[in-house]
N, C-alpha and C positions, 0 to 999 in steps of 0.2 A: 225495590222493583214494583211497578204498579201491578195491581191485581189483574187488570185486563191483559197485560203482556204475559203473565203467568198462565192465564187461561188459553191464550192464543197458541203458545208453544205445544202443549199437549194435543190441542186440536190438529195442528199441522202434522204431529207425529202419528196421530190416529189415522189421518187421511193418507199419509204416506204408507203406513202399514196396510190399510185397506186397499190401496191401489196395488201394492205388491201382491196381496192375496189374490185379487181379481186377475192380475197379470199371470200369476202362476196357474190359476184355474183355466184361463184362456189358453195358455200354452199346452197344458195337459189335454184339454178338450180338442185342440187342434191336432195334437199327436194321435189321439184316439181316432179322430175322423180320418186322418191320413192313413193310419194302419188299417182301418175298416175298408177304405177305398182301395188300398193296395191289395187287400185280401180278396176283394170281389173282382178287381180288375187285374189280378196277377197273370192270368192267361193272356190278356191283352198286352201286358208288358213283355211277356215272353215272345209274343208274335212280333212286337216292335224290335226286340233283340235279334230275332231270326231275320227280320227285314233288313236290319243293319248288317248282318253277316252276308246277306245276299248283295247288298250294296258294296260291301268290301270285296266280294267276288267279282262283281262287274268292274269295279275300279282297278283291281289287280289285273284282270284280263285285258282291260283297256291299256294299262301301262305296258304290258308285255307286247301288245299289238303295236303301240306307238314306238317302242324301242326297236322292234324287228322291222317295221315297214317305214318308219319316220313320217307317218301320217300325223295330222294335227290331233290334239287331245280330244276335241269334240267328235271328229270323225271316228277315231278309235273307240270312243265310248258308244257311239251309235252301233258300230259293228259288234261290240261286245254284247250289248243287250239284245239286239235283233238276231245276231248270229246264234246266241245261246238258245233263244226261243225257237228259232227255225230248226236248229239241230235236234233239239228235244222233240219237236213235232215230227221231224222226219224219222227219228228212231222209233217213235210210237207208231208211225204209219207203216214202216217196213217190218217191224218185228211184233207189232201189236197183236196180229192174228195168232202168231205162234205162241205168244205169251198167254193169250186168252185161252187157247186150247190146252196149254200145259197147266194153267190154273184150274181149269175144269177137271183135268185128269188128276191133279193133285187133290182137289176137293173130294173126288169120288174114291180115291185110293186110301187117303189117310184114315177114315173111320175103320175100314177093314184092317189097315195096318196096326192101328191101336189095339184092336181086338186080338190080332195075331200075337202081338208083343205081350199082351196080358196073359194069353194062353201059355206062352213059353215061360213067362216069369212064374206062373202058377205051378210049374213043374219042379221048381227048386224052393228050398226053405227060405233063402234070402229073398227070392222074388216074391214069395207069399208075404213076407214081412213088409216089403216095399209097397205091395198092393194094398195091404191093410193100412199103411200110413197114408197112402194117397187117396184113400176113400173116406167117406163120411165127413166129419167136421173138418179134418185137415184139407180135404179136397175143396170144401166150400170156402175155407180161409184162403187157399191158394187162388181160387177163381175170383174171389172178391178183390184180392191184391192185384191180380192181373187186370181186372176191370178198372180198378182205381188208377193203376199205372198208365193204362192205354186208353183211358177216356179222354175226350177232348171237348173244349167249350163249344165250338161251332161245327164240329165234324172235321174229318181229315181234309176233304176237298175244300171246304170253306176256309180252313186255316191256310192251306196252300195258296188259295186264290188271294187271300188278304196279305200273306207274306210276300207273294210275288209283286203285288202292287206297292206295298210298303218299300220293298227293295228298289223298285223303279223310281219311286218318289224320292227316296234318300239318295239314289244315284244321280238324279237330275239336278238336285241343288243341295249338295252336302254342306256347303258353307252356311246356308240358311239355318239348318238345324244345329250345326256346331256353334255358330255365333249366338244362336238363341240360348244354348246352354251356358255359354260364357257370360251372357248378360246377367244371369242369375248369380254369378260368382262375384264376391267382393273384389275390388280392384287390386288389393294386395295379394290375393290368392290366384289371380288370373294366370301368371306364369306357371305356377304349379299345376293348375288345371290343364293348361296346354301340354305340359310334359306328360301328364297322366293320359290325356286323350291320344297323344302321339304313341305312347307305349302300348296302349290298348289296341290301337289300329295296327301296329306292327305285329303284336302277338296274335291277333285274330287273323291277319293275313297269313302268317306262318302256319297256324292251326288249320285254316281252311285249305291251304295249298296241300299240306300233308294228308289231310283227311280225304280230299277228292282223289288224290293219287292212290291212297290205300283202298278206297272204295272201288275204283276202276280195276286195280290190280287183283284184288281178292275176287271180284266178280268173274274176271277172265279165268283165273286159276281154278276156282270151284266149278265153273261151267265146263271147262275142258276136262278136268279130272273126273267129274261125274258122268260126262258123255262117254269117255273112254271106258269106264267101268260098266256103263249101260244102265245107269239109274234113270228112271223116267223123270220128266219135268226138270231136266238139268239146268235149262236156261232160267226158269223161274226160281229154282233154288239158289242159283248163282246171284241173281238180282236181289233176292231176299237177303243173302249174306252181305252183298255190297251195301245195301241200305242200312242194315243193322250194324255195319262196321262203324257207323258214326257214334254208336253207343259203346264206350270202352267197358271192358270187363264182362258186362252182361250180354252185349250184342252177339259176339261170336258164339257164346254158349247157346243162346236162344236159336240162332240160325242153324246150328248143327243138329238140333233135335229132329226136324222133319226129314232131313237127309238120311240120318241114321235109321229112323223108323222105316223109311222106304227101302233102305238096304236090307232090313230084317225081312221084308216081304219076299226078297229074292233068296237070301241065305244069311246065316250068321257070319260067314266069312266076308260076304259083300258088305255087311254092316260094319265090320271091323275095318275093312279097306276104306269105306266112306269116312269113318271117324279119323283114320290116318290122313286122308286127303284134306279134311278140314284143319286138323292140327298142323300138318306140314305147310299148308297154304298160309295159315295165320303166322307161323314161325318165319316164313319167307318174307311176308309183308312187314312183320315187326322188325326184322333185321335190316330191311331196305328203307322203309318209310319212317320208322320211329326215330332213328338218328337225325333225319331231316327235320322232323317236327321238334325234337329237343333243341336243335340249334336255334329255332325261332321262338320257342316258348320257354316260359319259366318252368322250373322244376315243380311238378305237382305230386305230392305224396299219394301213392296208390290208395291208402286207406281213406284219406280225405276226399279223394275223387269218388270212391264208392259211396261214402256217406252223403256227399253232395248229390249224387245220382238218386239215392233213396229218398232224400228229403225233397228234391225237385220233382221226382216222380209222383210223390204223394200230393204235392202242391199243385202241379200243373200237368200231370199225365205224361204221355209220350213225349210231347214237346219239351217238357221240363227235363226229362232224362237226356234228351239229345243236346240240350243247351247247358247242361250242368257243368261240363268241362270249361267252355268259354266263360261262363258266368263266374266260376270259381277262379279262373285266371284273372278276370277283371277285379274281383274282390281282393285277391292277393296283391295286385298292382296298387290298388287304392290304399290298402293297409301299409304297404311298403313306403309309398310316397307320403302319406298323410301322418303316419305314426312312427314307423321304424326309423326312417331317415331323420325325422324331427327329433326323436329321442336320442339318436346318435349325435346330432348336432349339439343338443343340450348337454349331453355327457362330455363331449369334446370341449365345449366351452367352459 
């Protein structure tokens, strides 16, 4: 074998090895850049998911309107979007003044309520221990945690504004964004991608329908119950409970705190009755709405749901906590389609 040929072969091997090294470095660098971008823009991704949920709501309502009235899909979609905005505006117009006055009343009452509760707790040994635990460093840790959970990238109003317009854009031309995602998928994987997208759409529709129903029902039950008992700011407390219903596990507990505190300003018995109203209302909603949600959604383990809420709350504040459940459902569907079913097919083969 000529010496020149022997020299050429190692050179090709060295070039091939060098190319692979640079390819590996490039892939690692790209992954690092993508992770950094996702970390910085995670809140934006969450708002995009919230906008997608709003688009799912608009499309679901339009489908219902089209079925009931036999109107064209386009007309039903226009009614869905404009009707929702008009109804929300009218609700704010008619009950906005009452809500504002009750919010002011609640703001003025709660500081005195907290002091009264502290005074009552200080009269018992268990209460003193609780006050000691909630003061000092523990209180600061709790405050820091709450601020982290309920912080937001652009502010609550700014987030709502962006989410609304994202929802309208996604509603106006869903195929544009769906086809744009499918373009990035290899041709052999497109059928699986379509199945995943259809499953996600069905699950999100079911979750959204059940969640809206539970929010409306719990708002009505809490408002009526607190009004009958005579607790001040019943409408605001009902609305707070309805809004926080979107957060499983943590939401109902957080919503009950201001109501029970206001009940303590009236009497200990009233506070107990208020707690019973909250618990009974949640039980009624769980027994009526939860079975409906479970028919449309995959089974989500409670511990996994709570962990996802804590992680998402740390990463993206209040919006992350709200979207933790649908995001967890999306991840489970993707794992099921991309890994579990593939593994089952390989084992069966």
